[in-house]
CHARMM internal coordinates of N, CA and C (Angstrom, degrees):
IC EDIT
DIST 1 N 1 CA 1.4571
DIST 1 CA 1 C 1.4875
ANGL 1 N 1 CA 1 C 108.27
DIST 1 C 2 N 1.3148
ANGL 1 CA 1 C 2 N 116.69
DIHE 1 N 1 CA 1 C 2 N 129.59
DIST 2 N 2 CA 1.4424
ANGL 1 C 2 N 2 CA 123.95
DIHE 1 CA 1 C 2 N 2 CA -178.07
DIST 2 CA 2 C 1.5478
ANGL 2 N 2 CA 2 C 108.41
DIHE 1 C 2 N 2 CA 2 C -96.58
DIST 2 C 3 N 1.2905
ANGL 2 CA 2 C 3 N 116.39
DIHE 2 N 2 CA 2 C 3 N 128.35
DIST 3 N 3 CA 1.4902
ANGL 2 C 3 N 3 CA 121.41
DIHE 2 CA 2 C 3 N 3 CA 179.27
DIST 3 CA 3 C 1.5100
ANGL 3 N 3 CA 3 C 108.24
DIHE 2 C 3 N 3 CA 3 C -109.94
DIST 3 C 4 N 1.3243
ANGL 3 CA 3 C 4 N 115.40
DIHE 3 N 3 CA 3 C 4 N 131.11
DIST 4 N 4 CA 1.4598
ANGL 3 C 4 N 4 CA 120.11
DIHE 3 CA 3 C 4 N 4 CA 178.24
DIST 4 CA 4 C 1.4960
ANGL 4 N 4 CA 4 C 112.68
DIHE 3 C 4 N 4 CA 4 C -72.94
DIST 4 C 5 N 1.2970
ANGL 4 CA 4 C 5 N 116.96
DIHE 4 N 4 CA 4 C 5 N 162.70
DIST 5 N 5 CA 1.4405
ANGL 4 C 5 N 5 CA 122.58
DIHE 4 CA 4 C 5 N 5 CA -177.87
DIST 5 CA 5 C 1.5080
ANGL 5 N 5 CA 5 C 113.67
DIHE 4 C 5 N 5 CA 5 C -58.78
DIST 5 C 6 N 1.3425
ANGL 5 CA 5 C 6 N 115.98
DIHE 5 N 5 CA 5 C 6 N -41.64
DIST 6 N 6 CA 1.4856
ANGL 5 C 6 N 6 CA 120.74
DIHE 5 CA 5 C 6 N 6 CA -179.14
DIST 6 CA 6 C 1.4996
ANGL 6 N 6 CA 6 C 109.93
DIHE 5 C 6 N 6 CA 6 C -66.87
DIST 6 C 7 N 1.3252
ANGL 6 CA 6 C 7 N 118.02
DIHE 6 N 6 CA 6 C 7 N -41.61
DIST 7 N 7 CA 1.4541
ANGL 6 C 7 N 7 CA 120.49
DIHE 6 CA 6 C 7 N 7 CA -179.72
DIST 7 CA 7 C 1.5423
ANGL 7 N 7 CA 7 C 110.56
DIHE 6 C 7 N 7 CA 7 C -67.92
DIST 7 C 8 N 1.3000
ANGL 7 CA 7 C 8 N 117.00
DIHE 7 N 7 CA 7 C 8 N -39.39
DIST 8 N 8 CA 1.4488
ANGL 7 C 8 N 8 CA 121.62
DIHE 7 CA 7 C 8 N 8 CA 179.34
DIST 8 CA 8 C 1.5573
ANGL 8 N 8 CA 8 C 108.54
DIHE 7 C 8 N 8 CA 8 C -64.49
DIST 8 C 9 N 1.3195
ANGL 8 CA 8 C 9 N 116.44
DIHE 8 N 8 CA 8 C 9 N -43.88
DIST 9 N 9 CA 1.4692
ANGL 8 C 9 N 9 CA 121.40
DIHE 8 CA 8 C 9 N 9 CA 177.57
DIST 9 CA 9 C 1.5022
ANGL 9 N 9 CA 9 C 111.81
DIHE 8 C 9 N 9 CA 9 C -61.45
DIST 9 C 10 N 1.3274
ANGL 9 CA 9 C 10 N 118.14
DIHE 9 N 9 CA 9 C 10 N -43.50
DIST 10 N 10 CA 1.4553
ANGL 9 C 10 N 10 CA 122.74
DIHE 9 CA 9 C 10 N 10 CA 179.47
DIST 10 CA 10 C 1.5555
ANGL 10 N 10 CA 10 C 109.74
DIHE 9 C 10 N 10 CA 10 C -64.53
DIST 10 C 11 N 1.2892
ANGL 10 CA 10 C 11 N 116.35
DIHE 10 N 10 CA 10 C 11 N -42.52
DIST 11 N 11 CA 1.4494
ANGL 10 C 11 N 11 CA 120.88
DIHE 10 CA 10 C 11 N 11 CA 178.05
DIST 11 CA 11 C 1.5229
ANGL 11 N 11 CA 11 C 111.16
DIHE 10 C 11 N 11 CA 11 C -60.40
DIST 11 C 12 N 1.3305
ANGL 11 CA 11 C 12 N 115.17
DIHE 11 N 11 CA 11 C 12 N -43.61
DIST 12 N 12 CA 1.4641
ANGL 11 C 12 N 12 CA 119.36
DIHE 11 CA 11 C 12 N 12 CA -178.96
DIST 12 CA 12 C 1.5618
ANGL 12 N 12 CA 12 C 109.57
DIHE 11 C 12 N 12 CA 12 C -68.87
DIST 12 C 13 N 1.2929
ANGL 12 CA 12 C 13 N 116.44
DIHE 12 N 12 CA 12 C 13 N -40.43
DIST 13 N 13 CA 1.4711
ANGL 12 C 13 N 13 CA 121.50
DIHE 12 CA 12 C 13 N 13 CA -178.41
DIST 13 CA 13 C 1.5218
ANGL 13 N 13 CA 13 C 109.38
DIHE 12 C 13 N 13 CA 13 C -64.97
DIST 13 C 14 N 1.2984
ANGL 13 CA 13 C 14 N 117.75
DIHE 13 N 13 CA 13 C 14 N -51.54
DIST 14 N 14 CA 1.5072
ANGL 13 C 14 N 14 CA 120.92
DIHE 13 CA 13 C 14 N 14 CA -175.30
DIST 14 CA 14 C 1.5520
ANGL 14 N 14 CA 14 C 110.54
DIHE 13 C 14 N 14 CA 14 C -68.59
DIST 14 C 15 N 1.3320
ANGL 14 CA 14 C 15 N 117.45
DIHE 14 N 14 CA 14 C 15 N -36.73
DIST 15 N 15 CA 1.4548
ANGL 14 C 15 N 15 CA 119.02
DIHE 14 CA 14 C 15 N 15 CA 175.17
DIST 15 CA 15 C 1.4852
ANGL 15 N 15 CA 15 C 111.07
DIHE 14 C 15 N 15 CA 15 C -62.68
DIST 15 C 16 N 1.3168
ANGL 15 CA 15 C 16 N 116.07
DIHE 15 N 15 CA 15 C 16 N -40.85
DIST 16 N 16 CA 1.4853
ANGL 15 C 16 N 16 CA 120.88
DIHE 15 CA 15 C 16 N 16 CA 177.94
DIST 16 CA 16 C 1.5268
ANGL 16 N 16 CA 16 C 110.48
DIHE 15 C 16 N 16 CA 16 C -63.15
DIST 16 C 17 N 1.2920
ANGL 16 CA 16 C 17 N 117.36
DIHE 16 N 16 CA 16 C 17 N -42.62
DIST 17 N 17 CA 1.4459
ANGL 16 C 17 N 17 CA 120.27
DIHE 16 CA 16 C 17 N 17 CA 179.36
DIST 17 CA 17 C 1.5271
ANGL 17 N 17 CA 17 C 112.98
DIHE 16 C 17 N 17 CA 17 C -65.33
DIST 17 C 18 N 1.3192
ANGL 17 CA 17 C 18 N 113.46
DIHE 17 N 17 CA 17 C 18 N -41.02
DIST 18 N 18 CA 1.4867
ANGL 17 C 18 N 18 CA 119.73
DIHE 17 CA 17 C 18 N 18 CA 177.87
DIST 18 CA 18 C 1.5348
ANGL 18 N 18 CA 18 C 109.73
DIHE 17 C 18 N 18 CA 18 C -60.80
DIST 18 C 19 N 1.3116
ANGL 18 CA 18 C 19 N 116.20
DIHE 18 N 18 CA 18 C 19 N -47.23
DIST 19 N 19 CA 1.4736
ANGL 18 C 19 N 19 CA 119.97
DIHE 18 CA 18 C 19 N 19 CA -178.24
DIST 19 CA 19 C 1.5529
ANGL 19 N 19 CA 19 C 108.13
DIHE 18 C 19 N 19 CA 19 C -65.22
DIST 19 C 20 N 1.3002
ANGL 19 CA 19 C 20 N 117.54
DIHE 19 N 19 CA 19 C 20 N -39.34
DIST 20 N 20 CA 1.4754
ANGL 19 C 20 N 20 CA 119.82
DIHE 19 CA 19 C 20 N 20 CA 177.91
DIST 20 CA 20 C 1.4953
ANGL 20 N 20 CA 20 C 111.73
DIHE 19 C 20 N 20 CA 20 C -61.69
DIST 20 C 21 N 1.2993
ANGL 20 CA 20 C 21 N 116.63
DIHE 20 N 20 CA 20 C 21 N -42.27
DIST 21 N 21 CA 1.5008
ANGL 20 C 21 N 21 CA 120.07
DIHE 20 CA 20 C 21 N 21 CA 179.05
DIST 21 CA 21 C 1.5331
ANGL 21 N 21 CA 21 C 109.46
DIHE 20 C 21 N 21 CA 21 C -65.84
DIST 21 C 22 N 1.3074
ANGL 21 CA 21 C 22 N 118.78
DIHE 21 N 21 CA 21 C 22 N -42.53
DIST 22 N 22 CA 1.4480
ANGL 21 C 22 N 22 CA 120.41
DIHE 21 CA 21 C 22 N 22 CA 177.87
DIST 22 CA 22 C 1.5077
ANGL 22 N 22 CA 22 C 113.76
DIHE 21 C 22 N 22 CA 22 C -62.78
DIST 22 C 23 N 1.3121
ANGL 22 CA 22 C 23 N 115.41
DIHE 22 N 22 CA 22 C 23 N -45.36
DIST 23 N 23 CA 1.4948
ANGL 22 C 23 N 23 CA 121.90
DIHE 22 CA 22 C 23 N 23 CA 179.42
DIST 23 CA 23 C 1.5060
ANGL 23 N 23 CA 23 C 109.22
DIHE 22 C 23 N 23 CA 23 C -64.08
DIST 23 C 24 N 1.3256
ANGL 23 CA 23 C 24 N 117.81
DIHE 23 N 23 CA 23 C 24 N -43.48
DIST 24 N 24 CA 1.4790
ANGL 23 C 24 N 24 CA 120.05
DIHE 23 CA 23 C 24 N 24 CA -179.31
DIST 24 CA 24 C 1.5219
ANGL 24 N 24 CA 24 C 110.03
DIHE 23 C 24 N 24 CA 24 C -64.43
DIST 24 C 25 N 1.3244
ANGL 24 CA 24 C 25 N 117.16
DIHE 24 N 24 CA 24 C 25 N -37.52
DIST 25 N 25 CA 1.4526
ANGL 24 C 25 N 25 CA 119.23
DIHE 24 CA 24 C 25 N 25 CA 176.70
DIST 25 CA 25 C 1.5050
ANGL 25 N 25 CA 25 C 111.38
DIHE 24 C 25 N 25 CA 25 C -65.25
DIST 25 C 26 N 1.3053
ANGL 25 CA 25 C 26 N 119.51
DIHE 25 N 25 CA 25 C 26 N -38.57
DIST 26 N 26 CA 1.4456
ANGL 25 C 26 N 26 CA 120.93
DIHE 25 CA 25 C 26 N 26 CA 176.59
DIST 26 CA 26 C 1.5505
ANGL 26 N 26 CA 26 C 112.07
DIHE 25 C 26 N 26 CA 26 C -66.21
DIST 26 C 27 N 1.3126
ANGL 26 CA 26 C 27 N 114.89
DIHE 26 N 26 CA 26 C 27 N -39.48
DIST 27 N 27 CA 1.4760
ANGL 26 C 27 N 27 CA 120.50
DIHE 26 CA 26 C 27 N 27 CA 176.30
DIST 27 CA 27 C 1.5291
ANGL 27 N 27 CA 27 C 110.37
DIHE 26 C 27 N 27 CA 27 C -60.56
DIST 27 C 28 N 1.3147
ANGL 27 CA 27 C 28 N 116.03
DIHE 27 N 27 CA 27 C 28 N -46.84
DIST 28 N 28 CA 1.4734
ANGL 27 C 28 N 28 CA 120.00
DIHE 27 CA 27 C 28 N 28 CA 178.85
DIST 28 CA 28 C 1.5137
ANGL 28 N 28 CA 28 C 111.99
DIHE 27 C 28 N 28 CA 28 C -62.62
DIST 28 C 29 N 1.3376
ANGL 28 CA 28 C 29 N 118.58
DIHE 28 N 28 CA 28 C 29 N -40.30
DIST 29 N 29 CA 1.4290
ANGL 28 C 29 N 29 CA 120.71
DIHE 28 CA 28 C 29 N 29 CA 176.33
DIST 29 CA 29 C 1.5241
ANGL 29 N 29 CA 29 C 113.21
DIHE 28 C 29 N 29 CA 29 C -63.13
DIST 29 C 30 N 1.3316
ANGL 29 CA 29 C 30 N 114.48
DIHE 29 N 29 CA 29 C 30 N -41.57
DIST 30 N 30 CA 1.4955
ANGL 29 C 30 N 30 CA 118.77
DIHE 29 CA 29 C 30 N 30 CA 176.85
DIST 30 CA 30 C 1.5233
ANGL 30 N 30 CA 30 C 110.99
DIHE 29 C 30 N 30 CA 30 C -64.22
DIST 30 C 31 N 1.3497
ANGL 30 CA 30 C 31 N 118.14
DIHE 30 N 30 CA 30 C 31 N -39.27
DIST 31 N 31 CA 1.4437
ANGL 30 C 31 N 31 CA 120.58
DIHE 30 CA 30 C 31 N 31 CA 176.52
DIST 31 CA 31 C 1.5167
ANGL 31 N 31 CA 31 C 112.42
DIHE 30 C 31 N 31 CA 31 C -62.10
DIST 31 C 32 N 1.3414
ANGL 31 CA 31 C 32 N 116.47
DIHE 31 N 31 CA 31 C 32 N -42.47
DIST 32 N 32 CA 1.4492
ANGL 31 C 32 N 32 CA 121.51
DIHE 31 CA 31 C 32 N 32 CA 178.95
DIST 32 CA 32 C 1.5084
ANGL 32 N 32 CA 32 C 110.92
DIHE 31 C 32 N 32 CA 32 C -62.93
DIST 32 C 33 N 1.3041
ANGL 32 CA 32 C 33 N 117.84
DIHE 32 N 32 CA 32 C 33 N -43.21
DIST 33 N 33 CA 1.4575
ANGL 32 C 33 N 33 CA 122.42
DIHE 32 CA 32 C 33 N 33 CA 179.35
DIST 33 CA 33 C 1.5356
ANGL 33 N 33 CA 33 C 108.56
DIHE 32 C 33 N 33 CA 33 C -65.44
DIST 33 C 34 N 1.2707
ANGL 33 CA 33 C 34 N 117.84
DIHE 33 N 33 CA 33 C 34 N -40.18
DIST 34 N 34 CA 1.4641
ANGL 33 C 34 N 34 CA 120.97
DIHE 33 CA 33 C 34 N 34 CA 178.33
DIST 34 CA 34 C 1.5343
ANGL 34 N 34 CA 34 C 111.87
DIHE 33 C 34 N 34 CA 34 C -62.35
DIST 34 C 35 N 1.3245
ANGL 34 CA 34 C 35 N 115.31
DIHE 34 N 34 CA 34 C 35 N -43.88
DIST 35 N 35 CA 1.4621
ANGL 34 C 35 N 35 CA 119.58
DIHE 34 CA 34 C 35 N 35 CA 177.89
DIST 35 CA 35 C 1.5246
ANGL 35 N 35 CA 35 C 110.45
DIHE 34 C 35 N 35 CA 35 C -61.85
DIST 35 C 36 N 1.3257
ANGL 35 CA 35 C 36 N 117.55
DIHE 35 N 35 CA 35 C 36 N -41.69
DIST 36 N 36 CA 1.4501
ANGL 35 C 36 N 36 CA 119.81
DIHE 35 CA 35 C 36 N 36 CA 179.45
DIST 36 CA 36 C 1.5169
ANGL 36 N 36 CA 36 C 111.24
DIHE 35 C 36 N 36 CA 36 C -64.91
DIST 36 C 37 N 1.3189
ANGL 36 CA 36 C 37 N 116.93
DIHE 36 N 36 CA 36 C 37 N -39.51
DIST 37 N 37 CA 1.4591
ANGL 36 C 37 N 37 CA 119.30
DIHE 36 CA 36 C 37 N 37 CA 179.38
DIST 37 CA 37 C 1.5304
ANGL 37 N 37 CA 37 C 110.46
DIHE 36 C 37 N 37 CA 37 C -68.08
DIST 37 C 38 N 1.3607
ANGL 37 CA 37 C 38 N 117.07
DIHE 37 N 37 CA 37 C 38 N -37.50
DIST 38 N 38 CA 1.4298
ANGL 37 C 38 N 38 CA 119.99
DIHE 37 CA 37 C 38 N 38 CA 178.99
DIST 38 CA 38 C 1.5493
ANGL 38 N 38 CA 38 C 109.74
DIHE 37 C 38 N 38 CA 38 C -62.91
DIST 38 C 39 N 1.3114
ANGL 38 CA 38 C 39 N 116.65
DIHE 38 N 38 CA 38 C 39 N -40.65
DIST 39 N 39 CA 1.4799
ANGL 38 C 39 N 39 CA 120.65
DIHE 38 CA 38 C 39 N 39 CA 178.22
DIST 39 CA 39 C 1.5252
ANGL 39 N 39 CA 39 C 109.53
DIHE 38 C 39 N 39 CA 39 C -63.01
DIST 39 C 40 N 1.3236
ANGL 39 CA 39 C 40 N 117.90
DIHE 39 N 39 CA 39 C 40 N -44.97
DIST 40 N 40 CA 1.4505
ANGL 39 C 40 N 40 CA 121.26
DIHE 39 CA 39 C 40 N 40 CA -179.47
DIST 40 CA 40 C 1.5452
ANGL 40 N 40 CA 40 C 110.49
DIHE 39 C 40 N 40 CA 40 C -62.50
DIST 40 C 41 N 1.3394
ANGL 40 CA 40 C 41 N 116.53
DIHE 40 N 40 CA 40 C 41 N -42.53
DIST 41 N 41 CA 1.4652
ANGL 40 C 41 N 41 CA 120.85
DIHE 40 CA 40 C 41 N 41 CA 179.14
DIST 41 CA 41 C 1.5393
ANGL 41 N 41 CA 41 C 110.93
DIHE 40 C 41 N 41 CA 41 C -64.00
DIST 41 C 42 N 1.3270
ANGL 41 CA 41 C 42 N 116.91
DIHE 41 N 41 CA 41 C 42 N -40.82
DIST 42 N 42 CA 1.4341
ANGL 41 C 42 N 42 CA 119.67
DIHE 41 CA 41 C 42 N 42 CA 178.01
DIST 42 CA 42 C 1.5241
ANGL 42 N 42 CA 42 C 112.57
DIHE 41 C 42 N 42 CA 42 C -62.87
DIST 42 C 43 N 1.3518
ANGL 42 CA 42 C 43 N 114.83
DIHE 42 N 42 CA 42 C 43 N -39.73
DIST 43 N 43 CA 1.4573
ANGL 42 C 43 N 43 CA 119.98
DIHE 42 CA 42 C 43 N 43 CA 177.07
DIST 43 CA 43 C 1.5286
ANGL 43 N 43 CA 43 C 110.99
DIHE 42 C 43 N 43 CA 43 C -62.24
DIST 43 C 44 N 1.3244
ANGL 43 CA 43 C 44 N 115.42
DIHE 43 N 43 CA 43 C 44 N -46.23
DIST 44 N 44 CA 1.4845
ANGL 43 C 44 N 44 CA 118.99
DIHE 43 CA 43 C 44 N 44 CA 177.31
DIST 44 CA 44 C 1.5053
ANGL 44 N 44 CA 44 C 112.95
DIHE 43 C 44 N 44 CA 44 C -59.29
DIST 44 C 45 N 1.3117
ANGL 44 CA 44 C 45 N 116.33
DIHE 44 N 44 CA 44 C 45 N -43.79
DIST 45 N 45 CA 1.4799
ANGL 44 C 45 N 45 CA 121.51
DIHE 44 CA 44 C 45 N 45 CA 178.49
DIST 45 CA 45 C 1.5045
ANGL 45 N 45 CA 45 C 111.09
DIHE 44 C 45 N 45 CA 45 C -62.17
DIST 45 C 46 N 1.3081
ANGL 45 CA 45 C 46 N 118.73
DIHE 45 N 45 CA 45 C 46 N -42.51
DIST 46 N 46 CA 1.4630
ANGL 45 C 46 N 46 CA 121.18
DIHE 45 CA 45 C 46 N 46 CA 176.96
DIST 46 CA 46 C 1.5138
ANGL 46 N 46 CA 46 C 111.43
DIHE 45 C 46 N 46 CA 46 C -63.22
DIST 46 C 47 N 1.3227
ANGL 46 CA 46 C 47 N 118.07
DIHE 46 N 46 CA 46 C 47 N -42.53
DIST 47 N 47 CA 1.4451
ANGL 46 C 47 N 47 CA 122.23
DIHE 46 CA 46 C 47 N 47 CA 176.13
DIST 47 CA 47 C 1.4973
ANGL 47 N 47 CA 47 C 113.12
DIHE 46 C 47 N 47 CA 47 C -61.77
DIST 47 C 48 N 1.3037
ANGL 47 CA 47 C 48 N 116.89
DIHE 47 N 47 CA 47 C 48 N -41.87
DIST 48 N 48 CA 1.4716
ANGL 47 C 48 N 48 CA 122.65
DIHE 47 CA 47 C 48 N 48 CA 177.58
DIST 48 CA 48 C 1.5368
ANGL 48 N 48 CA 48 C 109.83
DIHE 47 C 48 N 48 CA 48 C -65.56
DIST 48 C 49 N 1.2835
ANGL 48 CA 48 C 49 N 118.10
DIHE 48 N 48 CA 48 C 49 N -39.32
DIST 49 N 49 CA 1.5097
ANGL 48 C 49 N 49 CA 120.76
DIHE 48 CA 48 C 49 N 49 CA 176.58
DIST 49 CA 49 C 1.5068
ANGL 49 N 49 CA 49 C 110.54
DIHE 48 C 49 N 49 CA 49 C -63.00
DIST 49 C 50 N 1.3212
ANGL 49 CA 49 C 50 N 117.70
DIHE 49 N 49 CA 49 C 50 N -39.34
DIST 50 N 50 CA 1.4590
ANGL 49 C 50 N 50 CA 119.73
DIHE 49 CA 49 C 50 N 50 CA 177.41
DIST 50 CA 50 C 1.5500
ANGL 50 N 50 CA 50 C 111.86
DIHE 49 C 50 N 50 CA 50 C -65.46
DIST 50 C 51 N 1.2920
ANGL 50 CA 50 C 51 N 113.97
DIHE 50 N 50 CA 50 C 51 N -41.32
DIST 51 N 51 CA 1.5256
ANGL 50 C 51 N 51 CA 116.77
DIHE 50 CA 50 C 51 N 51 CA 177.44
DIST 51 CA 51 C 1.5057
ANGL 51 N 51 CA 51 C 110.59
DIHE 50 C 51 N 51 CA 51 C -66.88
DIST 51 C 52 N 1.3059
ANGL 51 CA 51 C 52 N 118.77
DIHE 51 N 51 CA 51 C 52 N -39.67
DIST 52 N 52 CA 1.4486
ANGL 51 C 52 N 52 CA 121.48
DIHE 51 CA 51 C 52 N 52 CA 176.86
DIST 52 CA 52 C 1.5165
ANGL 52 N 52 CA 52 C 111.66
DIHE 51 C 52 N 52 CA 52 C -62.05
DIST 52 C 53 N 1.3076
ANGL 52 CA 52 C 53 N 118.15
DIHE 52 N 52 CA 52 C 53 N -42.96
DIST 53 N 53 CA 1.4480
ANGL 52 C 53 N 53 CA 121.09
DIHE 52 CA 52 C 53 N 53 CA 175.70
DIST 53 CA 53 C 1.5029
ANGL 53 N 53 CA 53 C 112.36
DIHE 52 C 53 N 53 CA 53 C -59.51
DIST 53 C 54 N 1.3294
ANGL 53 CA 53 C 54 N 116.97
DIHE 53 N 53 CA 53 C 54 N -41.92
DIST 54 N 54 CA 1.4369
ANGL 53 C 54 N 54 CA 121.24
DIHE 53 CA 53 C 54 N 54 CA -178.92
DIST 54 CA 54 C 1.5459
ANGL 54 N 54 CA 54 C 109.30
DIHE 53 C 54 N 54 CA 54 C -64.90
DIST 54 C 55 N 1.3233
ANGL 54 CA 54 C 55 N 117.39
DIHE 54 N 54 CA 54 C 55 N -42.29
DIST 55 N 55 CA 1.4853
ANGL 54 C 55 N 55 CA 119.74
DIHE 54 CA 54 C 55 N 55 CA 177.43
DIST 55 CA 55 C 1.5010
ANGL 55 N 55 CA 55 C 112.53
DIHE 54 C 55 N 55 CA 55 C -67.73
DIST 55 C 56 N 1.2978
ANGL 55 CA 55 C 56 N 117.28
DIHE 55 N 55 CA 55 C 56 N -37.44
DIST 56 N 56 CA 1.4663
ANGL 55 C 56 N 56 CA 118.69
DIHE 55 CA 55 C 56 N 56 CA 177.13
DIST 56 CA 56 C 1.5010
ANGL 56 N 56 CA 56 C 110.77
DIHE 55 C 56 N 56 CA 56 C -62.35
DIST 56 C 57 N 1.3660
ANGL 56 CA 56 C 57 N 117.52
DIHE 56 N 56 CA 56 C 57 N -41.61
DIST 57 N 57 CA 1.4534
ANGL 56 C 57 N 57 CA 120.69
DIHE 56 CA 56 C 57 N 57 CA 178.07
DIST 57 CA 57 C 1.5684
ANGL 57 N 57 CA 57 C 110.62
DIHE 56 C 57 N 57 CA 57 C -64.15
DIST 57 C 58 N 1.3071
ANGL 57 CA 57 C 58 N 116.48
DIHE 57 N 57 CA 57 C 58 N -38.12
DIST 58 N 58 CA 1.4714
ANGL 57 C 58 N 58 CA 122.54
DIHE 57 CA 57 C 58 N 58 CA 177.21
DIST 58 CA 58 C 1.5208
ANGL 58 N 58 CA 58 C 109.89
DIHE 57 C 58 N 58 CA 58 C -61.79
DIST 58 C 59 N 1.3322
ANGL 58 CA 58 C 59 N 115.08
DIHE 58 N 58 CA 58 C 59 N -45.99
DIST 59 N 59 CA 1.4566
ANGL 58 C 59 N 59 CA 118.84
DIHE 58 CA 58 C 59 N 59 CA -178.32
DIST 59 CA 59 C 1.5288
ANGL 59 N 59 CA 59 C 111.26
DIHE 58 C 59 N 59 CA 59 C -66.35
DIST 59 C 60 N 1.3245
ANGL 59 CA 59 C 60 N 115.94
DIHE 59 N 59 CA 59 C 60 N -39.20
DIST 60 N 60 CA 1.4999
ANGL 59 C 60 N 60 CA 119.64
DIHE 59 CA 59 C 60 N 60 CA 174.77
DIST 60 CA 60 C 1.5252
ANGL 60 N 60 CA 60 C 109.60
DIHE 59 C 60 N 60 CA 60 C -59.40
DIST 60 C 61 N 1.3120
ANGL 60 CA 60 C 61 N 117.53
DIHE 60 N 60 CA 60 C 61 N -45.36
DIST 61 N 61 CA 1.4609
ANGL 60 C 61 N 61 CA 121.41
DIHE 60 CA 60 C 61 N 61 CA -179.11
DIST 61 CA 61 C 1.5096
ANGL 61 N 61 CA 61 C 110.38
DIHE 60 C 61 N 61 CA 61 C -64.04
DIST 61 C 62 N 1.3099
ANGL 61 CA 61 C 62 N 118.17
DIHE 61 N 61 CA 61 C 62 N -40.93
DIST 62 N 62 CA 1.4644
ANGL 61 C 62 N 62 CA 119.00
DIHE 61 CA 61 C 62 N 62 CA 177.41
DIST 62 CA 62 C 1.5278
ANGL 62 N 62 CA 62 C 112.25
DIHE 61 C 62 N 62 CA 62 C -65.04
DIST 62 C 63 N 1.3384
ANGL 62 CA 62 C 63 N 114.49
DIHE 62 N 62 CA 62 C 63 N -37.43
DIST 63 N 63 CA 1.4826
ANGL 62 C 63 N 63 CA 117.98
DIHE 62 CA 62 C 63 N 63 CA 176.59
DIST 63 CA 63 C 1.5304
ANGL 63 N 63 CA 63 C 112.75
DIHE 62 C 63 N 63 CA 63 C -63.42
DIST 63 C 64 N 1.3198
ANGL 63 CA 63 C 64 N 115.66
DIHE 63 N 63 CA 63 C 64 N -39.55
DIST 64 N 64 CA 1.4196
ANGL 63 C 64 N 64 CA 120.98
DIHE 63 CA 63 C 64 N 64 CA 177.50
DIST 64 CA 64 C 1.5656
ANGL 64 N 64 CA 64 C 110.52
DIHE 63 C 64 N 64 CA 64 C -65.15
DIST 64 C 65 N 1.3184
ANGL 64 CA 64 C 65 N 115.65
DIHE 64 N 64 CA 64 C 65 N -44.55
DIST 65 N 65 CA 1.4567
ANGL 64 C 65 N 65 CA 119.27
DIHE 64 CA 64 C 65 N 65 CA 176.80
DIST 65 CA 65 C 1.5146
ANGL 65 N 65 CA 65 C 112.50
DIHE 64 C 65 N 65 CA 65 C -60.59
DIST 65 C 66 N 1.3094
ANGL 65 CA 65 C 66 N 116.48
DIHE 65 N 65 CA 65 C 66 N -41.46
DIST 66 N 66 CA 1.4375
ANGL 65 C 66 N 66 CA 122.65
DIHE 65 CA 65 C 66 N 66 CA 177.86
DIST 66 CA 66 C 1.5087
ANGL 66 N 66 CA 66 C 111.30
DIHE 65 C 66 N 66 CA 66 C -59.77
DIST 66 C 67 N 1.3483
ANGL 66 CA 66 C 67 N 113.99
DIHE 66 N 66 CA 66 C 67 N -46.90
DIST 67 N 67 CA 1.4936
ANGL 66 C 67 N 67 CA 117.61
DIHE 66 CA 66 C 67 N 67 CA 179.28
DIST 67 CA 67 C 1.4953
ANGL 67 N 67 CA 67 C 112.40
DIHE 66 C 67 N 67 CA 67 C -63.06
DIST 67 C 68 N 1.3412
ANGL 67 CA 67 C 68 N 115.73
DIHE 67 N 67 CA 67 C 68 N -37.67
DIST 68 N 68 CA 1.4702
ANGL 67 C 68 N 68 CA 121.32
DIHE 67 CA 67 C 68 N 68 CA 178.68
DIST 68 CA 68 C 1.5631
ANGL 68 N 68 CA 68 C 110.74
DIHE 67 C 68 N 68 CA 68 C -65.06
DIST 68 C 69 N 1.3075
ANGL 68 CA 68 C 69 N 115.74
DIHE 68 N 68 CA 68 C 69 N -42.55
DIST 69 N 69 CA 1.4784
ANGL 68 C 69 N 69 CA 119.91
DIHE 68 CA 68 C 69 N 69 CA -179.91
DIST 69 CA 69 C 1.5494
ANGL 69 N 69 CA 69 C 109.98
DIHE 68 C 69 N 69 CA 69 C -67.35
DIST 69 C 70 N 1.2957
ANGL 69 CA 69 C 70 N 118.48
DIHE 69 N 69 CA 69 C 70 N -38.29
DIST 70 N 70 CA 1.4320
ANGL 69 C 70 N 70 CA 121.89
DIHE 69 CA 69 C 70 N 70 CA 177.07
DIST 70 CA 70 C 1.5399
ANGL 70 N 70 CA 70 C 112.86
DIHE 69 C 70 N 70 CA 70 C -63.32
DIST 70 C 71 N 1.3520
ANGL 70 CA 70 C 71 N 114.28
DIHE 70 N 70 CA 70 C 71 N -43.30
DIST 71 N 71 CA 1.4558
ANGL 70 C 71 N 71 CA 119.51
DIHE 70 CA 70 C 71 N 71 CA 176.70
DIST 71 CA 71 C 1.5035
ANGL 71 N 71 CA 71 C 113.71
DIHE 70 C 71 N 71 CA 71 C -62.76
DIST 71 C 72 N 1.3247
ANGL 71 CA 71 C 72 N 117.21
DIHE 71 N 71 CA 71 C 72 N -35.31
DIST 72 N 72 CA 1.4715
ANGL 71 C 72 N 72 CA 121.35
DIHE 71 CA 71 C 72 N 72 CA 179.54
DIST 72 CA 72 C 1.5342
ANGL 72 N 72 CA 72 C 112.64
DIHE 71 C 72 N 72 CA 72 C -72.05
DIST 72 C 73 N 1.3102
ANGL 72 CA 72 C 73 N 115.86
DIHE 72 N 72 CA 72 C 73 N -27.63
DIST 73 N 73 CA 1.4678
ANGL 72 C 73 N 73 CA 119.46
DIHE 72 CA 72 C 73 N 73 CA -175.86
DIST 73 CA 73 C 1.4802
ANGL 73 N 73 CA 73 C 112.42
DIHE 72 C 73 N 73 CA 73 C -77.56
END
COOR INIT
IC SEED 1 N 1 CA 1 C
IC BUILD
C-alpha cells in the first residue's frame, strides 16, 4: 500500500500529539501523587513534632522531680 506524503505527515503529526497527550497525562498523575505524598509526609512530621514536644515536657518534669528529690535528701 502506497501512502502519500500528506497522509504520512498527518499520521506522524497525530501519533505525536496522541503520545504527547498520554505522556502529559502520566506526568500530571505523577505530580498529583507526589503532592499527596508530600501532604502525608508533612502530616507525619507535624505529628512527630507534637510527640517530641510531649516527651521533652515529660523529661523536663522528670528532671524537676529529680532535683526536688535530691534537695529533700
